[in-house]
N, C-alpha and C positions, 0 to 999 in steps of 0.2 A: 682488696685488703682492708682489714678492720682499722678503725680509727685508734689513735693513741691519746690517752688522757694525760695532760700535763699536770701532774699531781703536785709538784713543787718546782720552783725555779729561782735562780739567782744570777746576778750579773755584776761583775766588777770591771770597770774600765776607767778611762780618763775622766768620765763624768762623775765617778765616785764609786764607793763600795756599797753595793746593794741596790735593791729596787727603788727605794724611796728617793735617794739622790738622782738616780737615773730618770725617774718620772719627773722630778722637779726640774731637771735640766731640759727635758723635752718640752715641758710646759713653758719654760722661760726662753726656749730656743737659745740655750747657752751651749757653746762649744767647749770641749775639754782640750782642744789643740792649743799648743803654745810654742813659740819660738824660743827654745832653750838649749843649753849645753847638756849633753847626756853622754856619760861614759867618755870614750875618746873620739867621739864623732866630730868630724870637722867638715860639716856640710851646712849649707844655707837652707834650712828647712824647718818645718814645724812638726812636732810629734805629739802623740797622745799617750802620755806616761801615767801609769798608776804609781802614785807617790808612796814612799815609805817601805818598799819591798826590801831594801838593803838592811832594814832593821827588823825583818820578820822571818827568821829562820824557820824551817819546817820543824815539826814535832820531833823531840829528841830521839824517839825510838825509830824515826824514819830518816835519820841524819844522812844516810848514804844517798838519799834522793835530793839533797839540798842543792837547789839552783834557782835562778830567777823564775823559770817557768813553773816549777812546782811550788815555789813560795806564792806565786800568783794564784795557782790552783787552790792552795790551802786557804788563802784569804777568802776566796769565794765560797768554798765549802762551808766555812764557819759563819756565813752571813745568811740572813733571811730565814733562819731556822731550817736551812737545807739539810745539814747533817742529821738533825733530829728526824726529819721526814724520811731520810734514807734508812736510818736505824729502825724506824717503825716498819718500813717495808721489809727489812731483813727479818725482823721479829715475826712478821706475818707470813713471809714466803720461804725464809731460809736463806743462808749465805750462798748456796749453790744456785739459787733461782733468781738472782739479781745480776744482770750483766753490766758491763762497763764498755761503752763504745764512744770514743772521743776523737775529735779532729785536732790536728796541729800541723803547722807548716814547717817550723824549724825546731820545735821542742826546746831543749835546754842547750842549744848550740852556743849560747854566750859563755857557758862554762868552758867549752873547748877553746873559744876565742881567747879567753883569759889565760887558760893553761898554755896556749901557744906562745903567749908573750914570755912565759917562764920556762920554756923548753931548755934543755941542756945545751949550752953554747957549742959544745964539741960534738956530741952525738945527735943532737936535734930531738932527743926523746922528750916527750911530755912529762910533767911532774908525776911522781909515783902515786900521789894522792888523787890524781884526776880519775874520776869514776865515770867513764863513758856510758856504761850500761845503764846506770841509774839516773843519768842527767841528760846527756845529749841524745841518746838513742830515742828514736821516734816513739817507741812503746813506753818510754819512761813515764809519761803523765798518766796513762791508763794503769800502769803498774803501781804508781804512787797512790792513785785513788783506790785501787783494789786493796792495797795494804792498809790504807788509811781506815777503811771500813772492815778489814779482815774478810773480804769477799772471796768466794771460791767458784764463782760462776764464770761464764765466757767473758773474755775481755780482749779488745784489740783497738788499734788506732787506725783511722783513715787519714791519709795524707794526699789529698787531691787539690793542693793549693787552696784557693779561696772558697771552694765548695766543701771543704773537709767536714766542718761541723754542722753542715746541713745534711749531708749524705748519711750521717750516723743515725738520723731519725729513721731512714729506710732500713738500716741494719737492725735496729731494735724492733721495728714493726715486723720484719720477717721472722726474727727469732721468737717473738711472742706468738705470732700466728702459727709457727711450727710447733708450739708447745714446749720449746726448750727452756724458756724462762718465763717469769711472770711480771717482771719489772726490769727497768734498766736506767742507768745514769748515762745520759747523752749530753752532748755539747762539745766544747772545745776550749783550748788554752793556747795562746801564742803570746810571747813576750818580746820586748824590744831586743834587738841584737844588731851587731855590726853587719852581718851577712845580708840581711834584708835592706837595711838602710843604704849601704853602698851598692848592693846588687841592683835594686830598683833605680838608684841614681845612675848606674852605668847604662841602664836602658833608657835614660833620659825621661823617666816617668815620675820623678819626684818634684813636687812644686816647692818653690822657695817660701810660699805663703800657705796659710791654711787652705785646704782644698775647697773647691767650690763646684760640686757636682752639677752637671747639666747647664752650667753657666756659659754664656757666650765667650768668656775669656778663660775658661778652665785650662789649666796647664800642668796637671799632674796630681798624684796622690799625696796624702799625708799619712804616714805610718803610725799606727797605734798598737796598743796591747790590751788584751782582755781575757777574762775567764768567764765562761758561760756554762752553767750546769742546769740540766732539766731532769727531773725524775719522771719517767713515763710508765704508765700501766695500761691495761686493756681499756679501750674507749668506753665500754659499756658501764664502767664504774663511775663515769663522769656524772656530776649532778648539774642542775640548771645554774647557769652563770659561770660554770667552769669552762676551760679552754681545751679543745682537742685538736690534734693534728688530723685533719680529715682527708688530706691528700698530699702526695709527694710525687714529683716527677723528676726523672734523671735522664740526661742525654749526654752523648759525647760526639761533638761534631768534628773534632780533630782537624779543624781548618788550618791551624797554625799553632806553633808551640807557645807563642806569647800574645797572639792577636785573635780576637773573636771573628767569627764569620761576619763579614760586613753587613749582611742583611739580617743578622740576629737569628739565623735559622735554628741553631742548636738551642738558643734561649727559648725560642717559641715552642720547640718540641717539648722542653722540660715544663714550661708553663701549661701547655695543653694537657700533658700527661697528669699533672697535679690536679687540674680541674676535672679531668675524666675520673680519676680515682675518687675525688670528693663528690662526684655527681652534680657538679655545678656548671654554670655557663659563665662566660666573661662578665655579664651584667650583674652577677651575684656578688662579685668582689667589691668591697667598699673602699679598700686602700691597698696599694702595692708599695712594699718597701723594696726599692730598686737596689740592684747591686751597686750602681752609681759610683764608680771609682774616681771620677773627675778627670780621666784622661780623654782626649778628643775622640779616639776611635772606639773605646769601650762604651762610653755614654751614647755615642751615635748608633752603634750596633744594637745596644739594648733598647734604645728608643724605637728602632724599627721593629724589633720583635714585639715590644709591648703595644705600640700603637697599631701594629698590624693585627694583633689578636684582640685587644681590648678597645680599640678606638682611641678617641682623644678626650673622653669625659671622666675616666676613672682617676680619682685623686692618687697621686704617687709622689714619693720623695726618696732621697737617699739620706740615711742618718750617718754616713761616713763623715759629713761635715761636723757632726757632734763628737764622734769617737775616734776619728781617723780610721784608716783601713786596718782592721785587726787580723787580716789574712786568714789563717786557719781557724780562728775563733769567730770570724765574721758571721758565718751562717747561724751559729748558735746564738750569738749576741743579738742579731737582727730578728731572729725568731722570737726571742724574749721581748724585744721592743714591740713586735707585732702583738704579742700576748697582752702587753700593757696597753697597747692601743685599743684592743678589743675590750679589756676590762674597764677602761675609762672613756670609751667613745671618743678617742683623740687620734686624729690623723696628723702626725707631726710635720710641720713645715721644715724644709731643708735649711741648714745653717751654712752661712758663707756665700751662698748663691744670691746674687743681687739682680742679675739680668739673664733670664732664661734664654738659651740659644734659640733664636727664631727658626732655625733649621730643624729643631726637634719638635715633634708633634704631641708628645705625652702631656697630660695635665699635671705639670710639676707644681707642687705647693711651695710657696715662699713664706706663708704664714700657717699657723696651726688651724686645723679645721675640726670643729666639734660637731660630729654627726652620729646618729645611731649606727652602730657597727655590728655586723654578724660574721663576716668573712674577710680575712686579709690574705695576701699572698706575699711571700718573701723570696727574693731572687738571690742566688749565690752562684757566681760563674768563675771557674778557675782556669789557670793556664792549661793549654792543651785542649781546650774545649770541653772540660769536665763541668757540666752544668747541673744545677739542682734548684728546683722551685718547691716551696712548701705552702700549702693552704692550712691556715689555722682558723678554727670556727668557734664561736661562742655557743654553748649548749643552751637551748631555750627550754622553757617550762613545757 
């Protein structure tokens, strides 16, 4: 399959709005996680919140889409010149030739959670002004982006838990290769809600402190929110210094609904498939952005898959200590972090981790590493064994 050019990209998360504050936080090894009260949550945990969304309603002509998730999407769309880049692509290719393929886990479910509090005390009906279709529906965020740019090409949402916004790169790649479109907006958006916070807490997977991936004393995830958008086009358009997605691998080990295969077999299949598509060997990868959720079983399984394929020398880290686990947005967010790593020759050290688990064999970075970089790999592994690995490469002269 042909490579994809990353023509423009932007990320908003607990680290800040846009690429500049994200890069600054990576350089400073600063976390966006904080122990704070949010909404009606009564849990002892840290979260990665994007501040100010309550004061940022969506564009007036798109008011029917107004919810936290689409507010976060709009915030990112209007950052780093991303909207201008998309409009240039539309002018070049036409509104029917630009696709929208986004990942999300819970979409605008917070709007329904709030509506539920105001249901009719007798009938139990939700308020009449609650618009499920344009807010809570999984397709809402793709529909919102499509309307935001008045696009008329193919659009859909992938919801495969934490691999959602990684797998959309493959969707765009196949659509462009088939000649159905010329460009696509990919990425993902997931925002804080009660369902994920209480849901993961019920699984005893939420840490009371900021998460510490691969640490000897890791005890659970910290949930964050993010919006990541990437404009992709055919890889042959890329110029020296630009970033392309050179390989993607997808697997489904279906070992267990919420636990990975203990030997990381599905993860290893995805990583190997990504390398194969890129035409690379494990020694070609300069840095791996781990899925690294900070739960005991997930980190251990991923470590077996990574060390089994790459050995113990390849630098790697999880940036979930920076952003929190952004769930359906994690794949897109961490692909962008890998793109920044390539642009600036910066392999980011993990935040929050102080003592790497001696039972884990991977070369986990506790401090930033500045090295010449050509290829990175990003892992995103979801519930049910839905795995995706992406290889990003810097185009050389």
